KOLTORNU-945359 format. One record per residue (C-alpha): residue in three letters; chain; x, y, z. Coordinates in steps of 0.05 Angstrom, whole numbers. Layout:
% residues N
<rec rest="Ala" kette="A" x="X" y="Y" z="Z"/>
...
% end
This chain:
% residues 403
<rec rest="Unk" kette="A" x="34" y="-953" z="-78"/>
<rec rest="Unk" kette="A" x="-31" y="-935" z="-122"/>
<rec rest="Unk" kette="A" x="-76" y="-986" z="-70"/>
<rec rest="Unk" kette="A" x="-47" y="-950" z="-13"/>
<rec rest="Unk" kette="A" x="-59" y="-894" z="-26"/>
<rec rest="Unk" kette="A" x="-126" y="-890" z="-62"/>
<rec rest="Unk" kette="A" x="-140" y="-936" z="-2"/>
<rec rest="Unk" kette="A" x="-119" y="-883" z="52"/>
<rec rest="Unk" kette="A" x="-152" y="-826" z="20"/>
<rec rest="Unk" kette="A" x="-225" y="-873" z="12"/>
<rec rest="Unk" kette="A" x="-226" y="-889" z="82"/>
<rec rest="Unk" kette="A" x="-203" y="-815" z="109"/>
<rec rest="Unk" kette="A" x="-264" y="-792" z="69"/>
<rec rest="Unk" kette="A" x="-224" y="-742" z="16"/>
<rec rest="Unk" kette="A" x="-261" y="-772" z="-41"/>
<rec rest="Unk" kette="A" x="-317" y="-747" z="-73"/>
<rec rest="Unk" kette="A" x="-312" y="-751" z="-144"/>
<rec rest="Unk" kette="A" x="-256" y="-777" z="-192"/>
<rec rest="Unk" kette="A" x="-261" y="-768" z="-271"/>
<rec rest="Unk" kette="A" x="-246" y="-843" z="-281"/>
<rec rest="Unk" kette="A" x="-216" y="-879" z="-217"/>
<rec rest="Unk" kette="A" x="-189" y="-946" z="-257"/>
<rec rest="Unk" kette="A" x="-153" y="-897" z="-298"/>
<rec rest="Unk" kette="A" x="-121" y="-855" z="-243"/>
<rec rest="Unk" kette="A" x="-110" y="-925" z="-200"/>
<rec rest="Unk" kette="A" x="-64" y="-945" z="-262"/>
<rec rest="Unk" kette="A" x="-28" y="-886" z="-276"/>
<rec rest="Unk" kette="A" x="-6" y="-887" z="-205"/>
<rec rest="Unk" kette="A" x="15" y="-964" z="-216"/>
<rec rest="Unk" kette="A" x="61" y="-942" z="-263"/>
<rec rest="Unk" kette="A" x="99" y="-902" z="-224"/>
<rec rest="Unk" kette="A" x="95" y="-827" z="-191"/>
<rec rest="Unk" kette="A" x="51" y="-775" z="-219"/>
<rec rest="Unk" kette="A" x="49" y="-696" z="-210"/>
<rec rest="Unk" kette="A" x="-13" y="-662" z="-180"/>
<rec rest="Unk" kette="A" x="-33" y="-597" z="-171"/>
<rec rest="Unk" kette="A" x="-80" y="-560" z="-139"/>
<rec rest="Unk" kette="A" x="-98" y="-484" z="-139"/>
<rec rest="Unk" kette="A" x="-135" y="-425" z="-110"/>
<rec rest="Unk" kette="A" x="-141" y="-353" z="-125"/>
<rec rest="Unk" kette="A" x="-112" y="-293" z="-92"/>
<rec rest="Unk" kette="A" x="-185" y="-271" z="-58"/>
<rec rest="Unk" kette="A" x="-157" y="-263" z="3"/>
<rec rest="Unk" kette="A" x="-87" y="-258" z="41"/>
<rec rest="Unk" kette="A" x="-89" y="-324" z="77"/>
<rec rest="Unk" kette="A" x="-121" y="-388" z="65"/>
<rec rest="Unk" kette="A" x="-179" y="-418" z="118"/>
<rec rest="Unk" kette="A" x="-196" y="-480" z="144"/>
<rec rest="Unk" kette="A" x="-250" y="-491" z="83"/>
<rec rest="Unk" kette="A" x="-188" y="-497" z="40"/>
<rec rest="Unk" kette="A" x="-153" y="-544" z="83"/>
<rec rest="Unk" kette="A" x="-183" y="-606" z="62"/>
<rec rest="Unk" kette="A" x="-157" y="-599" z="-8"/>
<rec rest="Unk" kette="A" x="-88" y="-584" z="17"/>
<rec rest="Unk" kette="A" x="-92" y="-646" z="62"/>
<rec rest="Unk" kette="A" x="-107" y="-684" z="-2"/>
<rec rest="Unk" kette="A" x="-48" y="-652" z="-42"/>
<rec rest="Unk" kette="A" x="-14" y="-672" z="29"/>
<rec rest="Unk" kette="A" x="-29" y="-743" z="19"/>
<rec rest="Unk" kette="A" x="-1" y="-746" z="-51"/>
<rec rest="Unk" kette="A" x="68" y="-721" z="-32"/>
<rec rest="Unk" kette="A" x="70" y="-766" z="32"/>
<rec rest="Unk" kette="A" x="68" y="-826" z="-22"/>
<rec rest="Unk" kette="A" x="124" y="-798" z="-60"/>
<rec rest="Unk" kette="A" x="82" y="-764" z="-114"/>
<rec rest="Unk" kette="A" x="97" y="-685" z="-136"/>
<rec rest="Unk" kette="A" x="52" y="-630" z="-114"/>
<rec rest="Unk" kette="A" x="47" y="-562" z="-152"/>
<rec rest="Unk" kette="A" x="10" y="-507" z="-112"/>
<rec rest="Unk" kette="A" x="-20" y="-460" z="-167"/>
<rec rest="Unk" kette="A" x="-41" y="-385" z="-149"/>
<rec rest="Unk" kette="A" x="-86" y="-359" z="-193"/>
<rec rest="Unk" kette="A" x="-52" y="-290" z="-209"/>
<rec rest="Unk" kette="A" x="-98" y="-296" z="-276"/>
<rec rest="Unk" kette="A" x="-162" y="-330" z="-258"/>
<rec rest="Unk" kette="A" x="-165" y="-275" z="-193"/>
<rec rest="Unk" kette="A" x="-170" y="-225" z="-242"/>
<rec rest="Unk" kette="A" x="-232" y="-252" z="-271"/>
<rec rest="Unk" kette="A" x="-269" y="-283" z="-209"/>
<rec rest="Unk" kette="A" x="-291" y="-356" z="-208"/>
<rec rest="Unk" kette="A" x="-372" y="-360" z="-206"/>
<rec rest="Unk" kette="A" x="-369" y="-426" z="-171"/>
<rec rest="Unk" kette="A" x="-419" y="-431" z="-117"/>
<rec rest="Unk" kette="A" x="-431" y="-360" z="-110"/>
<rec rest="Unk" kette="A" x="-493" y="-314" z="-136"/>
<rec rest="Unk" kette="A" x="-457" y="-244" z="-159"/>
<rec rest="Unk" kette="A" x="-392" y="-230" z="-186"/>
<rec rest="Unk" kette="A" x="-333" y="-212" z="-146"/>
<rec rest="Unk" kette="A" x="-300" y="-146" z="-137"/>
<rec rest="Unk" kette="A" x="-240" y="-131" z="-179"/>
<rec rest="Unk" kette="A" x="-174" y="-130" z="-146"/>
<rec rest="Unk" kette="A" x="-118" y="-82" z="-164"/>
<rec rest="Unk" kette="A" x="-55" y="-110" z="-179"/>
<rec rest="Unk" kette="A" x="-18" y="-86" z="-116"/>
<rec rest="Unk" kette="A" x="-74" y="-125" z="-77"/>
<rec rest="Unk" kette="A" x="-65" y="-185" z="-119"/>
<rec rest="Unk" kette="A" x="12" y="-190" z="-112"/>
<rec rest="Unk" kette="A" x="0" y="-183" z="-29"/>
<rec rest="Unk" kette="A" x="-50" y="-231" z="-30"/>
<rec rest="Unk" kette="A" x="-2" y="-280" z="-73"/>
<rec rest="Unk" kette="A" x="43" y="-271" z="-18"/>
<rec rest="Unk" kette="A" x="0" y="-287" z="39"/>
<rec rest="Unk" kette="A" x="-32" y="-353" z="-2"/>
<rec rest="Unk" kette="A" x="47" y="-380" z="-14"/>
<rec rest="Unk" kette="A" x="57" y="-371" z="65"/>
<rec rest="Unk" kette="A" x="-8" y="-412" z="75"/>
<rec rest="Unk" kette="A" x="6" y="-468" z="27"/>
<rec rest="Unk" kette="A" x="82" y="-482" z="59"/>
<rec rest="Unk" kette="A" x="46" y="-504" z="123"/>
<rec rest="Unk" kette="A" x="16" y="-557" z="82"/>
<rec rest="Unk" kette="A" x="63" y="-580" z="28"/>
<rec rest="Unk" kette="A" x="137" y="-591" z="28"/>
<rec rest="Unk" kette="A" x="173" y="-542" z="-20"/>
<rec rest="Unk" kette="A" x="252" y="-564" z="-38"/>
<rec rest="Unk" kette="A" x="292" y="-586" z="-97"/>
<rec rest="Unk" kette="A" x="280" y="-665" z="-81"/>
<rec rest="Unk" kette="A" x="245" y="-706" z="-126"/>
<rec rest="Unk" kette="A" x="177" y="-703" z="-91"/>
<rec rest="Unk" kette="A" x="187" y="-634" z="-73"/>
<rec rest="Unk" kette="A" x="124" y="-586" z="-93"/>
<rec rest="Unk" kette="A" x="137" y="-526" z="-132"/>
<rec rest="Unk" kette="A" x="93" y="-465" z="-142"/>
<rec rest="Unk" kette="A" x="63" y="-428" z="-199"/>
<rec rest="Unk" kette="A" x="27" y="-369" z="-211"/>
<rec rest="Unk" kette="A" x="-21" y="-378" z="-273"/>
<rec rest="Unk" kette="A" x="-16" y="-300" z="-293"/>
<rec rest="Unk" kette="A" x="61" y="-325" z="-320"/>
<rec rest="Unk" kette="A" x="35" y="-354" z="-372"/>
<rec rest="Unk" kette="A" x="-39" y="-321" z="-383"/>
<rec rest="Unk" kette="A" x="-10" y="-248" z="-385"/>
<rec rest="Unk" kette="A" x="27" y="-270" z="-453"/>
<rec rest="Unk" kette="A" x="-38" y="-272" z="-491"/>
<rec rest="Unk" kette="A" x="-79" y="-225" z="-526"/>
<rec rest="Unk" kette="A" x="-152" y="-234" z="-535"/>
<rec rest="Unk" kette="A" x="-147" y="-249" z="-603"/>
<rec rest="Unk" kette="A" x="-94" y="-292" z="-593"/>
<rec rest="Unk" kette="A" x="-129" y="-333" z="-542"/>
<rec rest="Unk" kette="A" x="-193" y="-340" z="-586"/>
<rec rest="Unk" kette="A" x="-156" y="-371" z="-643"/>
<rec rest="Unk" kette="A" x="-119" y="-417" z="-604"/>
<rec rest="Unk" kette="A" x="-174" y="-450" z="-559"/>
<rec rest="Unk" kette="A" x="-235" y="-417" z="-583"/>
<rec rest="Unk" kette="A" x="-255" y="-479" z="-625"/>
<rec rest="Unk" kette="A" x="-234" y="-526" z="-564"/>
<rec rest="Unk" kette="A" x="-298" y="-499" z="-517"/>
<rec rest="Unk" kette="A" x="-369" y="-508" z="-536"/>
<rec rest="Unk" kette="A" x="-419" y="-462" z="-509"/>
<rec rest="Unk" kette="A" x="-466" y="-522" z="-496"/>
<rec rest="Unk" kette="A" x="-415" y="-552" z="-458"/>
<rec rest="Unk" kette="A" x="-403" y="-495" z="-414"/>
<rec rest="Unk" kette="A" x="-478" y="-475" z="-401"/>
<rec rest="Unk" kette="A" x="-480" y="-545" z="-365"/>
<rec rest="Unk" kette="A" x="-442" y="-537" z="-314"/>
<rec rest="Unk" kette="A" x="-478" y="-525" z="-249"/>
<rec rest="Unk" kette="A" x="-433" y="-462" z="-230"/>
<rec rest="Unk" kette="A" x="-454" y="-428" z="-293"/>
<rec rest="Unk" kette="A" x="-533" y="-451" z="-290"/>
<rec rest="Unk" kette="A" x="-536" y="-411" z="-219"/>
<rec rest="Unk" kette="A" x="-497" y="-351" z="-235"/>
<rec rest="Unk" kette="A" x="-536" y="-346" z="-309"/>
<rec rest="Unk" kette="A" x="-594" y="-329" z="-260"/>
<rec rest="Unk" kette="A" x="-565" y="-277" z="-223"/>
<rec rest="Unk" kette="A" x="-536" y="-237" z="-288"/>
<rec rest="Unk" kette="A" x="-461" y="-268" z="-306"/>
<rec rest="Unk" kette="A" x="-420" y="-235" z="-334"/>
<rec rest="Unk" kette="A" x="-375" y="-255" z="-399"/>
<rec rest="Unk" kette="A" x="-316" y="-236" z="-355"/>
<rec rest="Unk" kette="A" x="-338" y="-288" z="-308"/>
<rec rest="Unk" kette="A" x="-358" y="-347" z="-362"/>
<rec rest="Unk" kette="A" x="-293" y="-350" z="-391"/>
<rec rest="Unk" kette="A" x="-267" y="-375" z="-316"/>
<rec rest="Unk" kette="A" x="-264" y="-447" z="-336"/>
<rec rest="Unk" kette="A" x="-233" y="-434" z="-404"/>
<rec rest="Unk" kette="A" x="-170" y="-405" z="-362"/>
<rec rest="Unk" kette="A" x="-175" y="-467" z="-318"/>
<rec rest="Unk" kette="A" x="-171" y="-512" z="-376"/>
<rec rest="Unk" kette="A" x="-108" y="-474" z="-398"/>
<rec rest="Unk" kette="A" x="-78" y="-479" z="-334"/>
<rec rest="Unk" kette="A" x="-84" y="-551" z="-333"/>
<rec rest="Unk" kette="A" x="-63" y="-560" z="-411"/>
<rec rest="Unk" kette="A" x="-6" y="-516" z="-389"/>
<rec rest="Unk" kette="A" x="24" y="-555" z="-327"/>
<rec rest="Unk" kette="A" x="16" y="-618" z="-370"/>
<rec rest="Unk" kette="A" x="57" y="-592" z="-423"/>
<rec rest="Unk" kette="A" x="112" y="-564" z="-378"/>
<rec rest="Unk" kette="A" x="109" y="-609" z="-321"/>
<rec rest="Unk" kette="A" x="76" y="-675" z="-336"/>
<rec rest="Unk" kette="A" x="19" y="-661" z="-288"/>
<rec rest="Unk" kette="A" x="-35" y="-710" z="-300"/>
<rec rest="Unk" kette="A" x="-76" y="-705" z="-238"/>
<rec rest="Unk" kette="A" x="-121" y="-637" z="-211"/>
<rec rest="Unk" kette="A" x="-139" y="-634" z="-143"/>
<rec rest="Unk" kette="A" x="-210" y="-586" z="-128"/>
<rec rest="Unk" kette="A" x="-261" y="-581" z="-76"/>
<rec rest="Unk" kette="A" x="-334" y="-608" z="-100"/>
<rec rest="Unk" kette="A" x="-355" y="-542" z="-129"/>
<rec rest="Unk" kette="A" x="-295" y="-531" z="-177"/>
<rec rest="Unk" kette="A" x="-320" y="-605" z="-210"/>
<rec rest="Unk" kette="A" x="-335" y="-569" z="-272"/>
<rec rest="Unk" kette="A" x="-279" y="-521" z="-282"/>
<rec rest="Unk" kette="A" x="-232" y="-577" z="-265"/>
<rec rest="Unk" kette="A" x="-266" y="-626" z="-320"/>
<rec rest="Unk" kette="A" x="-260" y="-579" z="-377"/>
<rec rest="Unk" kette="A" x="-184" y="-583" z="-372"/>
<rec rest="Unk" kette="A" x="-192" y="-663" z="-390"/>
<rec rest="Unk" kette="A" x="-223" y="-645" z="-451"/>
<rec rest="Unk" kette="A" x="-180" y="-590" z="-474"/>
<rec rest="Unk" kette="A" x="-123" y="-637" z="-465"/>
<rec rest="Unk" kette="A" x="-145" y="-694" z="-504"/>
<rec rest="Unk" kette="A" x="-164" y="-649" z="-554"/>
<rec rest="Unk" kette="A" x="-91" y="-614" z="-558"/>
<rec rest="Unk" kette="A" x="-45" y="-680" z="-540"/>
<rec rest="Unk" kette="A" x="-93" y="-742" z="-554"/>
<rec rest="Unk" kette="A" x="-76" y="-757" z="-474"/>
<rec rest="Unk" kette="A" x="-123" y="-773" z="-410"/>
<rec rest="Unk" kette="A" x="-112" y="-739" z="-339"/>
<rec rest="Unk" kette="A" x="-154" y="-734" z="-284"/>
<rec rest="Unk" kette="A" x="-191" y="-697" z="-234"/>
<rec rest="Unk" kette="A" x="-200" y="-722" z="-158"/>
<rec rest="Unk" kette="A" x="-240" y="-679" z="-115"/>
<rec rest="Unk" kette="A" x="-265" y="-679" z="-45"/>
<rec rest="Unk" kette="A" x="-327" y="-654" z="-13"/>
<rec rest="Unk" kette="A" x="-330" y="-589" z="19"/>
<rec rest="Unk" kette="A" x="-326" y="-573" z="93"/>
<rec rest="Unk" kette="A" x="-382" y="-542" z="132"/>
<rec rest="Unk" kette="A" x="-400" y="-511" z="191"/>
<rec rest="Unk" kette="A" x="-454" y="-547" z="250"/>
<rec rest="Unk" kette="A" x="-504" y="-510" z="205"/>
<rec rest="Unk" kette="A" x="-487" y="-545" z="141"/>
<rec rest="Unk" kette="A" x="-457" y="-489" z="116"/>
<rec rest="Unk" kette="A" x="-389" y="-483" z="72"/>
<rec rest="Unk" kette="A" x="-327" y="-454" z="109"/>
<rec rest="Unk" kette="A" x="-308" y="-394" z="77"/>
<rec rest="Unk" kette="A" x="-294" y="-320" z="68"/>
<rec rest="Unk" kette="A" x="-367" y="-302" z="38"/>
<rec rest="Unk" kette="A" x="-402" y="-339" z="91"/>
<rec rest="Unk" kette="A" x="-374" y="-308" z="148"/>
<rec rest="Unk" kette="A" x="-341" y="-372" z="180"/>
<rec rest="Unk" kette="A" x="-278" y="-378" z="161"/>
<rec rest="Unk" kette="A" x="-221" y="-398" z="210"/>
<rec rest="Unk" kette="A" x="-147" y="-372" z="182"/>
<rec rest="Unk" kette="A" x="-88" y="-404" z="171"/>
<rec rest="Unk" kette="A" x="-38" y="-348" z="173"/>
<rec rest="Unk" kette="A" x="-15" y="-319" z="238"/>
<rec rest="Unk" kette="A" x="-27" y="-251" z="225"/>
<rec rest="Unk" kette="A" x="-100" y="-264" z="215"/>
<rec rest="Unk" kette="A" x="-117" y="-319" z="265"/>
<rec rest="Unk" kette="A" x="-70" y="-343" z="325"/>
<rec rest="Unk" kette="A" x="-55" y="-413" z="327"/>
<rec rest="Unk" kette="A" x="-91" y="-409" z="396"/>
<rec rest="Unk" kette="A" x="-163" y="-396" z="353"/>
<rec rest="Unk" kette="A" x="-138" y="-450" z="300"/>
<rec rest="Unk" kette="A" x="-137" y="-499" z="363"/>
<rec rest="Unk" kette="A" x="-195" y="-473" z="394"/>
<rec rest="Unk" kette="A" x="-234" y="-479" z="323"/>
<rec rest="Unk" kette="A" x="-221" y="-558" z="331"/>
<rec rest="Unk" kette="A" x="-227" y="-561" z="405"/>
<rec rest="Unk" kette="A" x="-294" y="-535" z="386"/>
<rec rest="Unk" kette="A" x="-318" y="-586" z="339"/>
<rec rest="Unk" kette="A" x="-388" y="-614" z="340"/>
<rec rest="Unk" kette="A" x="-390" y="-687" z="370"/>
<rec rest="Unk" kette="A" x="-417" y="-718" z="310"/>
<rec rest="Unk" kette="A" x="-363" y="-685" z="271"/>
<rec rest="Unk" kette="A" x="-306" y="-707" z="311"/>
<rec rest="Unk" kette="A" x="-286" y="-766" z="267"/>
<rec rest="Unk" kette="A" x="-287" y="-736" z="202"/>
<rec rest="Unk" kette="A" x="-243" y="-685" z="228"/>
<rec rest="Unk" kette="A" x="-196" y="-734" z="257"/>
<rec rest="Unk" kette="A" x="-189" y="-772" z="190"/>
<rec rest="Unk" kette="A" x="-194" y="-706" z="147"/>
<rec rest="Unk" kette="A" x="-139" y="-654" z="188"/>
<rec rest="Unk" kette="A" x="-92" y="-697" z="217"/>
<rec rest="Unk" kette="A" x="-45" y="-753" z="197"/>
<rec rest="Unk" kette="A" x="-65" y="-803" z="255"/>
<rec rest="Unk" kette="A" x="-68" y="-867" z="237"/>
<rec rest="Unk" kette="A" x="-134" y="-899" z="222"/>
<rec rest="Unk" kette="A" x="-131" y="-953" z="270"/>
<rec rest="Unk" kette="A" x="-126" y="-908" z="329"/>
<rec rest="Unk" kette="A" x="-182" y="-863" z="292"/>
<rec rest="Unk" kette="A" x="-228" y="-917" z="297"/>
<rec rest="Unk" kette="A" x="-212" y="-927" z="375"/>
<rec rest="Unk" kette="A" x="-220" y="-854" z="393"/>
<rec rest="Unk" kette="A" x="-284" y="-847" z="356"/>
<rec rest="Unk" kette="A" x="-318" y="-898" z="406"/>
<rec rest="Unk" kette="A" x="-304" y="-852" z="466"/>
<rec rest="Unk" kette="A" x="-363" y="-816" z="493"/>
<rec rest="Unk" kette="A" x="-383" y="-766" z="545"/>
<rec rest="Unk" kette="A" x="-316" y="-737" z="579"/>
<rec rest="Unk" kette="A" x="-272" y="-784" z="547"/>
<rec rest="Unk" kette="A" x="-296" y="-745" z="475"/>
<rec rest="Unk" kette="A" x="-267" y="-689" z="503"/>
<rec rest="Unk" kette="A" x="-204" y="-714" z="506"/>
<rec rest="Unk" kette="A" x="-211" y="-730" z="442"/>
<rec rest="Unk" kette="A" x="-231" y="-663" z="416"/>
<rec rest="Unk" kette="A" x="-162" y="-639" z="450"/>
<rec rest="Unk" kette="A" x="-123" y="-691" z="410"/>
<rec rest="Unk" kette="A" x="-159" y="-670" z="346"/>
<rec rest="Unk" kette="A" x="-139" y="-599" z="363"/>
<rec rest="Unk" kette="A" x="-65" y="-607" z="379"/>
<rec rest="Unk" kette="A" x="-60" y="-659" z="319"/>
<rec rest="Unk" kette="A" x="-87" y="-605" z="267"/>
<rec rest="Unk" kette="A" x="-54" y="-547" z="296"/>
<rec rest="Unk" kette="A" x="13" y="-581" z="296"/>
<rec rest="Unk" kette="A" x="5" y="-590" z="224"/>
<rec rest="Unk" kette="A" x="-16" y="-514" z="204"/>
<rec rest="Unk" kette="A" x="34" y="-483" z="259"/>
<rec rest="Unk" kette="A" x="85" y="-535" z="285"/>
<rec rest="Unk" kette="A" x="92" y="-564" z="349"/>
<rec rest="Unk" kette="A" x="106" y="-513" z="391"/>
<rec rest="Unk" kette="A" x="50" y="-476" z="371"/>
<rec rest="Unk" kette="A" x="5" y="-530" z="380"/>
<rec rest="Unk" kette="A" x="38" y="-534" z="455"/>
<rec rest="Unk" kette="A" x="28" y="-464" z="465"/>
<rec rest="Unk" kette="A" x="-40" y="-466" z="443"/>
<rec rest="Unk" kette="A" x="-54" y="-528" z="485"/>
<rec rest="Unk" kette="A" x="-26" y="-496" z="551"/>
<rec rest="Unk" kette="A" x="-65" y="-428" z="538"/>
<rec rest="Unk" kette="A" x="-127" y="-467" z="531"/>
<rec rest="Unk" kette="A" x="-116" y="-503" z="591"/>
<rec rest="Unk" kette="A" x="-101" y="-440" z="637"/>
<rec rest="Unk" kette="A" x="-158" y="-402" z="608"/>
<rec rest="Unk" kette="A" x="-213" y="-460" z="625"/>
<rec rest="Unk" kette="A" x="-179" y="-473" z="698"/>
<rec rest="Unk" kette="A" x="-192" y="-397" z="700"/>
<rec rest="Unk" kette="A" x="-124" y="-372" z="701"/>
<rec rest="Unk" kette="A" x="-84" y="-330" z="652"/>
<rec rest="Unk" kette="A" x="-30" y="-356" z="612"/>
<rec rest="Unk" kette="A" x="26" y="-326" z="574"/>
<rec rest="Unk" kette="A" x="-3" y="-360" z="513"/>
<rec rest="Unk" kette="A" x="-66" y="-330" z="511"/>
<rec rest="Unk" kette="A" x="-84" y="-285" z="453"/>
<rec rest="Unk" kette="A" x="-68" y="-224" z="457"/>
<rec rest="Unk" kette="A" x="-83" y="-151" z="432"/>
<rec rest="Unk" kette="A" x="-40" y="-82" z="437"/>
<rec rest="Unk" kette="A" x="-94" y="-22" z="457"/>
<rec rest="Unk" kette="A" x="-71" y="36" z="482"/>
<rec rest="Unk" kette="A" x="-115" y="62" z="541"/>
<rec rest="Unk" kette="A" x="-99" y="127" z="572"/>
<rec rest="Unk" kette="A" x="-160" y="145" z="598"/>
<rec rest="Unk" kette="A" x="-231" y="99" z="616"/>
<rec rest="Unk" kette="A" x="-272" y="68" z="557"/>
<rec rest="Unk" kette="A" x="-343" y="50" z="553"/>
<rec rest="Unk" kette="A" x="-345" y="-26" z="551"/>
<rec rest="Unk" kette="A" x="-373" y="-27" z="483"/>
<rec rest="Unk" kette="A" x="-327" y="20" z="458"/>
<rec rest="Unk" kette="A" x="-273" y="-25" z="488"/>
<rec rest="Unk" kette="A" x="-297" y="-92" z="463"/>
<rec rest="Unk" kette="A" x="-302" y="-59" z="386"/>
<rec rest="Unk" kette="A" x="-235" y="-28" z="392"/>
<rec rest="Unk" kette="A" x="-204" y="-100" z="411"/>
<rec rest="Unk" kette="A" x="-237" y="-135" z="351"/>
<rec rest="Unk" kette="A" x="-280" y="-171" z="388"/>
<rec rest="Unk" kette="A" x="-337" y="-151" z="348"/>
<rec rest="Unk" kette="A" x="-351" y="-118" z="288"/>
<rec rest="Unk" kette="A" x="-401" y="-72" z="305"/>
<rec rest="Unk" kette="A" x="-423" y="-32" z="374"/>
<rec rest="Unk" kette="A" x="-500" y="-64" z="363"/>
<rec rest="Unk" kette="A" x="-467" y="-139" z="371"/>
<rec rest="Unk" kette="A" x="-425" y="-119" z="429"/>
<rec rest="Unk" kette="A" x="-485" y="-83" z="465"/>
<rec rest="Unk" kette="A" x="-530" y="-146" z="453"/>
<rec rest="Unk" kette="A" x="-473" y="-193" z="481"/>
<rec rest="Unk" kette="A" x="-464" y="-151" z="542"/>
<rec rest="Unk" kette="A" x="-542" y="-148" z="553"/>
<rec rest="Unk" kette="A" x="-550" y="-229" z="547"/>
<rec rest="Unk" kette="A" x="-489" y="-232" z="607"/>
<rec rest="Unk" kette="A" x="-438" y="-258" z="547"/>
<rec rest="Unk" kette="A" x="-381" y="-210" z="575"/>
<rec rest="Unk" kette="A" x="-325" y="-220" z="630"/>
<rec rest="Unk" kette="A" x="-274" y="-174" z="637"/>
<rec rest="Unk" kette="A" x="-221" y="-194" z="698"/>
<rec rest="Unk" kette="A" x="-269" y="-256" z="711"/>
<rec rest="Unk" kette="A" x="-325" y="-208" z="730"/>
<rec rest="Unk" kette="A" x="-389" y="-214" z="682"/>
<rec rest="Unk" kette="A" x="-411" y="-150" z="655"/>
<rec rest="Unk" kette="A" x="-487" y="-137" z="643"/>
<rec rest="Unk" kette="A" x="-486" y="-63" z="649"/>
<rec rest="Unk" kette="A" x="-472" y="-25" z="574"/>
<rec rest="Unk" kette="A" x="-456" y="35" z="601"/>
<rec rest="Unk" kette="A" x="-396" y="3" z="641"/>
<rec rest="Unk" kette="A" x="-330" y="36" z="643"/>
<rec rest="Unk" kette="A" x="-268" y="-4" z="631"/>
<rec rest="Unk" kette="A" x="-205" y="23" z="676"/>
<rec rest="Unk" kette="A" x="-138" y="26" z="646"/>
<rec rest="Unk" kette="A" x="-91" y="-23" z="672"/>
<rec rest="Unk" kette="A" x="-35" y="-62" z="648"/>
<rec rest="Unk" kette="A" x="-67" y="-119" z="620"/>
<rec rest="Unk" kette="A" x="-152" y="-139" z="624"/>
<rec rest="Unk" kette="A" x="-169" y="-214" z="610"/>
<rec rest="Unk" kette="A" x="-235" y="-203" z="571"/>
<rec rest="Unk" kette="A" x="-283" y="-267" z="559"/>
<rec rest="Unk" kette="A" x="-338" y="-273" z="508"/>
<rec rest="Unk" kette="A" x="-385" y="-328" z="522"/>
<rec rest="Unk" kette="A" x="-353" y="-391" z="548"/>
<rec rest="Unk" kette="A" x="-294" y="-402" z="498"/>
<rec rest="Unk" kette="A" x="-268" y="-336" z="472"/>
<rec rest="Unk" kette="A" x="-217" y="-305" z="516"/>
<rec rest="Unk" kette="A" x="-173" y="-246" z="495"/>
<rec rest="Unk" kette="A" x="-116" y="-210" z="537"/>
<rec rest="Unk" kette="A" x="-116" y="-134" z="529"/>
<rec rest="Unk" kette="A" x="-46" y="-106" z="543"/>
<rec rest="Unk" kette="A" x="-52" y="-34" z="551"/>
<rec rest="Unk" kette="A" x="12" y="-3" z="508"/>
% end
């Protein structure tokens, strides 16, 4: 079982680093393990950049291991310095609670939660961290972390150049205590993380070794980047959300449908459960056949995140829209129009652009169509009617309903 899981993960390209691969293999050979992955509630939905780690956790569960999904109600109040050049803004308790609820919805799309032996459980580190006073925490853990070791972490080095706060400096100690707590309570011996979380995660290995005399393991996966090599995330502005209230299944489908040619094989392995043998054959396709492979990728990825019915609806909408038709499953936006609207105001009102300058630029470049008519006049007026089909560029469609 150990060989088959680790071989699957290796061949699919999930494994970036492992604290002790031989030790992890031996632990898996001895029986099922409990494994955890965590995220902070900095938003109310996960995005595609998180999905690689979630799929890694999903594969552990598919092979019979027990997953723990941790939402960082406590660490979210501190702010993770990893991969950032400035601190995160502080959030209210109400915002954190709202975001935690949204993240639980996202995670539940990929991981099975039930009372079975390998059924996942969800925890919030605020449940145990809130009980520590500052002096209590320092007395219990202060001597377990050395400043030189903490300063050696890449996430800390980068932030020190930009004025890292003492608040952020404590982040990795909280994450280490999370691992220790889960080890003690659930015998959790494996932590999964993205490559940018490596430093924060391995600190937990040291803490558990000091406190319990046991070895645990960290396994990281490579970060998912866009076609420009940028990490996918909220701060990068290229996030494609998982929850339906943030991005429709159609938008999720279209993200994968538009995968660059050189990333198709990688995305098939990471974001779908298509067997590796079949992926090997699909990856040989070129030209027009490669477009069909992208459709297969988009459907399979959307099916995992949103279910079969939503994937079929997204596929139907994409087919109809690109054929020049209008599908009932097309992404839509409700906008009450009692009077004519200028094209620029209209495009911003339906959330196709964040600013009027962006909308104006796209109109002047000929990138907007209204009901199949290309609009190049920035002073064009959109007349009220029951529904309007808007096309931005070649691949973004939106049905605007007047109600």
